[in-house]
Each structure stands twice: as C-alpha cells, then as structure tokens.
C-alpha positions in Angstrom: 0.0 0.0 0.0 1.4 3.4 -1.0 1.4 6.5 1.0 1.4 7.2 4.7 0.0 4.7 7.2 -3.3 5.9 8.6 -3.3 7.5 12.0 -5.7 5.7 14.4 -6.4 8.8 16.4 -8.6 10.3 13.7 -10.5 7.1 12.8 -14.2 7.2 13.8 -15.1 3.8 15.3 -18.0 1.9 13.7 -21.2 1.8 15.6 -20.7 -1.9 16.4 -17.3 -1.2 17.8 -18.5 1.4 20.3 -19.0 0.1 23.8 -21.9 1.4 25.7 -21.3 2.4 29.3 -22.6 0.0 31.9 -24.5 1.8 34.7 -23.9 0.9 38.3 -26.5 -1.2 40.1 -28.9 0.9 42.3 -27.9 1.0 45.9 -31.2 -0.5 47.2 -30.6 -3.9 45.5 -29.7 -7.0 47.4 -26.3 -8.7 47.0 -27.8 -11.5 45.0 -29.6 -9.0 42.7 -26.3 -7.1 42.2 -24.6 -10.3 41.1 -27.3 -10.7 38.5 -26.9 -7.1 37.4 -23.2 -7.4 37.1 -23.6 -10.5 35.0 -26.4 -9.2 32.6 -26.1 -5.4 32.5 -23.1 -5.4 30.1 -25.0 -7.6 27.6 -28.0 -5.3 27.7 -25.9 -2.2 27.5 -24.1 -3.6 24.4 -27.5 -4.2 22.8 -28.6 -0.6 23.7 -31.5 -1.8 25.9 -30.3 -0.4 29.2 -31.0 3.3 29.0 -31.3 5.3 32.3 -35.1 5.2 32.1 -35.0 1.4 32.1 -32.6 0.8 35.0 -35.3 0.4 37.6 -37.3 -2.2 35.7 -34.1 -4.1 34.9 -33.2 -3.9 38.6 -36.5 -5.4 39.4 -35.8 -8.2 36.9 -32.4 -8.8 38.7 -34.2 -9.0 42.0 -36.7 -11.5 40.6 -33.9 -13.7 39.4 -32.2 -13.5 42.8 -35.6 -14.4 44.4 -35.9 -17.5 42.1 -32.4 -18.6 43.0 -33.0 -18.1 46.8 -36.4 -19.8 46.7 -35.1 -22.7 44.7 -32.4 -23.2 47.3 -35.0 -23.2 50.1 -37.0 -25.8 48.2 -33.9 -27.9 47.7 -33.1 -27.7 51.4 -36.6 -28.2 52.9 -38.7 -29.7 50.1 -41.6 -28.2 48.2 -44.3 -29.9 50.4 -45.0 -31.1 53.9 -47.5 -33.6 55.4 -50.2 -32.8 57.8 -52.7 -35.0 59.6 -56.3 -34.0 59.0 -59.6 -35.6 59.7 -59.4 -37.1 56.2 -56.0 -38.6 56.8 -52.5 -37.5 55.9 -52.3 -34.8 53.2 -49.5 -33.1 51.4 -49.4 -29.3 51.4 -47.2 -27.0 49.3 -44.8 -24.9 51.2 -45.2 -21.1 51.0 -41.8 -20.8 49.3 -43.1 -22.8 46.4 -45.8 -20.2 45.7 -43.2 -17.4 46.2 -41.0 -19.0 43.6 -43.8 -19.3 41.1 -44.6 -15.6 41.6 -41.0 -14.6 41.2 -40.7 -16.7 38.0 -43.8 -15.0 36.6 -42.4 -11.6 37.3 -39.0 -12.6 35.9 -40.6 -13.8 32.7 -42.7 -10.7 32.2 -39.7 -8.4 32.7 -37.5 -10.5 30.5 -39.9 -10.1 27.7 -39.7 -6.3 27.9 -35.9 -6.4 27.5 -35.9 -9.1 24.8 -34.1 -11.6 26.9 -35.8 -14.7 25.5 -35.2 -16.0 21.9 -38.8 -15.2 20.9 -38.7 -11.7 22.3 -35.2 -11.1 20.8 -36.6 -11.9 17.4 -39.6 -9.7 17.9 -37.4 -6.7 18.9 -35.0 -7.2 16.0 -37.7 -7.7 13.4 -38.2 -3.9 13.1 -42.0 -4.0 13.1 -44.3 -4.6 10.2 -42.9 -2.1 7.8 -44.7 0.6 5.9 -47.6 -1.0 4.2 -49.2 2.1 2.8 -45.8 3.3 1.5 -45.3 0.0 -0.3 -48.8 0.3 -1.9 -48.2 3.9 -3.0 -44.9 3.0 -4.5 -46.5 0.1 -6.4 -49.3 2.4 -7.7 -46.8 5.1 -8.7 -44.7 2.5 -10.5 -41.6 3.6 -8.5 -41.2 0.1 -7.0 
C-alpha cells in the first residue's frame, strides 16, 4: 500500500465497535440482585437496551432472578411440600416458598420479555416492526417500485 500509514487517532469507530457504558446497580438492590446485574447489564448495555429510564425495571428483573435462586435453594433444602394429619388422613401441602418462587418466575418472565431476553422476544425486537404497508402500496401504484 502506498502513502502514509493511517493514523488511528482520527478514525471514527464503527457503531458496532463502540462500547456502551454499563450503569452501576442501584444502591437498594440485594447482594444477589447485584450479582445478576453485574452478569447481565453489560450484555443489555451492548444491545442498547439499558437506557437510564429502564434501569429500575431491569433492577426489578435482577431481584426477581435473585428471588428465584433463593427460593429454589430453600425448596432444595426443605422440600416443596410437607405432610399434615387431617380428619381425612395424611395430606401433602405445598410450602409457602413454592408459591413465592412461582410468583418470582412469573415476574421474571414478564420483565425478561420487555428487555428481549428470550429468543422469541429477541426476534420480535429485532424484526423492526411490520414495515410501511401504505408506503409500499403507494410506490406500487406510482410505479416507482
């Protein structure tokens, strides 16, 4: 290649090469929630889905994940049910932690969808919508298409 070598200080980085700043986890989060934040926030920031307006919902997602982990540990340690003696004989009852884990999973799934964190939601977010139907019809009628 002829001429001077390019100087890298005047090269504008491509959009894909730019790294998005990763915000700090809010101070009110639990230690387990912060661990989830530190693991997932860089991924969402790189995808441009962690704007300052979305930090609190993402923090709630991280807390939900932490709750699921905590409740799953409790179920592993104590079981998901217990037996009681009733007038109808022995019956098995679900522990309260089982219901708490189900609630945390539901919250986690709802918030994950908002950030495109499942394969289906990722595809929906990257699809770019339905397009401009009327623009396509007008271009077809004008003959410019």
